[in-house]
Structure formats: C-alpha cells, structure tokens
C-alpha positions, 0 to 999 in steps of 0.5 A: 534133417532135423531128426538126423541132427537130433540123433547126432546130438543124442550120440554126442551127449551120450559120448560126452556123458560117458567121457565124464563118467570115465573122468570122474571114475579116474578122478576118484581112483587118483584121489583114492591113491592120493588119499591113501598116500597122504594118510600113511603114517610114514608119509605124514612123519616124512613130510615133517622131516622134509619141512625141517630140512627145507627151512634149515637149508633155506636159512644157512645156504651160502649165496651162489655168488660166493661159490668159487668152484672145486679148486679153492684155498682157505687161509684162516685164523681163529682166536678165542676168549673164555671166562667163568665166574662160576669156575673161578669161585669153585676153583678155590676148593675144587681141583677139577674146577681149578683145572677147568678154569686154567683151561679157559685161561689157556684157550683165551691165550691160544691162536689157531691158523688153518689152511684148507686146499682142494685142487680137483684138477690134479686130485689133491687135498691139503689141510693144516692146523696149527695151534699155539698158546702164546709162542708155545706150540700146542699142536701142529698137523697136516693131512694130504691126499694125492694120487688117491692116497692119504697122508698125515703128519704131526709135528713133534710126534712124527718125523715124516709123513705117514702113508695111511692107505688109499682114498677115493674121495675124488671118485665122487667127482666128474666134469658135471659134478661140483663140490656144491653138488656133493654137499647137496647130495649128502644133505638130501641122502641123509634126509632120505635115509632118516625117513626110510629107516623110520619104518611104518612099524615103528610109527604108532597111529591114533585118532584123537581130539586135540587142542590147537589154539582155542579149538578142539580138532579131530586129528590123526596122530602119528608118534615115534618114540626115541629111546637109547635103543631106537636111537642107536638103531636109527644111527646104525641104519643111516651109517650103513646107508652112507657106507653102502652108497658109493658116492656118499662114502666117497664124499665122507672119506675126506672127513672120516678117512676110516669111514668103513671102520666107523661104528656106533658105540653099543656101550655108550648111553645116549639116553638113560633107561629112564629117558625117552623122547616121543615125537608126535605129528597131528594132521586134521581129518579128513584131508590130513593137513598138519596142524600141530607138532609135539616133542615129549621128553620123559625122565622119571617124574619129569615131563617136558612138552615142546609144541608147535602149531603152524606152518613153516612161515608162521606159528606158535611154540609152547613149552610145558613142564608137567602139563603146565604151560610155562612159556609161549613163543610167536614165530614168523619166518620168511626166506631171509628172516626168522623172528621169535618173541618169547613170553612167560606164563604171566604173558610177560615178554622175556626175550627174542630169537632172531635170524637175519640173512642177506646176500652178504651176511647172516646174524643170529641173536638170542636174548632170553631171561627165564627165571634166574637163568639168562642167555645172550648169544650173538653170531654174525657171518659176513662175506666181503671183498668179493672178486671173481676169484676170491672173497673174505669171510668173517665169523664171530660168536659171542655168548654169556650164560648166567644163573642166579646173577653168576656168570656160568660161562662167557666168551668170544670166538672169531674166525677170519678166512681168506678164500680164493679159487687158486690153490697151490699144493706143493707137499713132498711125500717122497720120504713117507712111511707106512703106518704099520712101520711106525716105531712104538714111540711114534704110535704111542705118541699119536694115541696119547696126543689128545690126553697130552693136549688136554693135560697142557690146557689144564696146567 
C-alpha cells in the first residue's frame, strides 16, 4: 500500500512540475509579448497622448447632472470690455494702432445674443447670432436644419433663407446614441487618429542616459519632430480620417457644413523654415516606465526646452532657454484640482496657476510675473438653478497682460446662458431659394461680410 501511495505521489508531483513548467513558459511568452509591446516607439508615444487627453477630459467634463438630453435650448447674452494702454500710446503716431484701438472701443460697446436649439425628435437644429454696437446692428444671422436640409439667413444681405443642400447630422443619432455619446466619440476618435497617424517610421528611438531630478537614469528616448511639413501631413491625415468615418463626419457636419470640401491650406505657413518642435518621451529601462517628457523649440539660435518629470498626479516642470534653466514649477493634481507653483532661477516664488472644480463650478486662475512681463487671468464657470429640465450657466473671463509696467491688453468677457430641455423651433423656409440662384449682389454681400464687419469695428 505504501508503495502504491508513493507511486501516486510521484505521478502527481511529475504532473504538477510539468504544469508549473507550462505555466512558467506561458508567462515568459506573455511577458515577452507585453515587453515587446511596451517597448515599441509608437506605444510609448501613444501612451503620452492618452495621458494628456485623460487629464484634459477629467478637468473639463461637465457633471452628468447638467446633461439635459438631446432636446435642448440655449438662450444667452455675451458682453465684452477691452482696453490697451499700449495701443492708446501708439495710436497717436500709427494709423494701424489707431484702428486697433477703435476696434477695442467698439467691442466694448458690443452686445451679443445667441440661441442654440436642437430637437432630435423632429430632426431640427437652429442657431441664431445677433451682434449690436449700442443700438446699431453689426451682424444678425440664422442657421437651420430641417428635413435633412440646411438653410442660412443673413439680415441686411439676404431677403430669404438660402437652401444650402443636404445635411446628414441626425444620421449620427439613434435611440441609444445621445449628444454626449457623440461628443465622446469625436473626442476619442481624434485622439486615436493622432496616435495612428504618427507612424513608427516618424518616431526616432535612442538609448540615453538622462538627468531626472538629481539622478542620472538609463532610459529609452522616443522623439517626434514637428516641422511645417510634418504638421500639415498630420493635419491632413486626421482630417481625412474624420471625413472617411461616417459617424464622425455626420457629427462635424453641424459645425462644418461643407466638411467634405474642407482642406489644409498648403500655402499657409504654420511654422517657418527655421522653426521646429521636437517632442521627447523618456522611459526607464528595462520596464519602460515614463520618467520625463520634453518639448524642444528651435528657431535660428534660440533654443527653448519645456520639461516635465512626474506623472498625472504630481511632478515638476522646467523651462530652459539656450540650455539654462530659467523657471521651475511644482505640479500637484487630483480629479478636482490642479496646483502649480512657479519659481525663477533664483528660487523666488513668481506666481501660481490653479484649476479648481466641483459639481457646480470651475475656476482657473493664473498670476505670473516673469521679469518685466506680468499675466493675470481668471476664468470662472458656474452652473446654478438646477431643475429637472433647466439650469443657468455663467462664464466669465478677465485678463490683464503687462510688459515694462505698460498694459498691453486687459479685458473682460461675460456670458450668461439659460439652458432648458424644451426647445421650440418654428422657422418658415417655404420661401427659401437655392444658393445657386442668388443675385450677384447677394453673393458678393456674403463673400465680403467679414471685411465689412472688420471695417466697421475699426471706424
């Protein structure tokens, strides 16, 4: 009996040992696949993009209590005030600055009212914008979608609504898909498009020893260089993806009705021939944990380096000019708050940047004094009077930029929006005309509208 038990145990141990070997071999294979994945240049760079989008979404998302669904109406007013001591001083002898100063004065007298309505149940969208300088009308226009057709009207230029062709915006919806779903889809789609269109061949990889804090770390460096050409290439690729994706193109058709005709301007210079940006991501070896991010801006003999060491919750920024550290900023973040404290090269406190968010509000404040330049910016957003079918949103932006004790620009922008889930859209387009039938005067009026508004603001 004892021999039988020994034989059974021997067999069991052999089987267990064999299973352990198999498990170990599988683990090695899986680790090898994982290690191969995390060591890829595209994966390393893509992880950085994921992190940036994740933090942005975390901070700027509206609380779910304020989502009123796909049928909504926004009625709002916008007021602005601007002034510039710099423009005022220079306008005495410079005609261009005189025009700019007059524009600021006119903008400060301007009142804007807007309406945005969406009735998903009946496939309708309506947008109106009215701008006045005092009692004088500067611009008044309307945009309307109904029966999968879009229309527009400009007061003082057109006498009727203009039929501008088919619009498939509501085809992006279904009973299960909401406005929020569409926004999220577009956000995620653009992120993935950027990642997919930065190919492995455009990313350069190096083994380097780099300084992180006070320690030298052996790391893998992945670099992506942005020039005017590479920026246009990426922009064209993302735009192509948006056009080719049925749902993305349908969502964007409301903002860009002629999305299919939208192209990257090849003649426009986004960066000059002597300018470039290089984005570097550093990950420790052998397990490829991110330890540092870096953006290098080059223009002629000028070299600016923006460095971040840390993770999404805590880290340190550095700003260097021609390889000399000029400023350092300590960063701490939670899901509801970001705190950044800035120090100069003498370790003196020169300012703060803060973001605070809760269910009903958000506040961004920035106070920086860097040499002779000073920035004061405050943005607040408040949501109040929440009911089952409505709420009020207030946005306010105030800012002041100074250089050598002179105010370059200061101003305040305030918007108050009443938002409800009960839209009423009653527009008559029975007398609309096709765009192709517009008179030469009407077509010219649309084409020159921007220049007319600019000329009036400068007068």
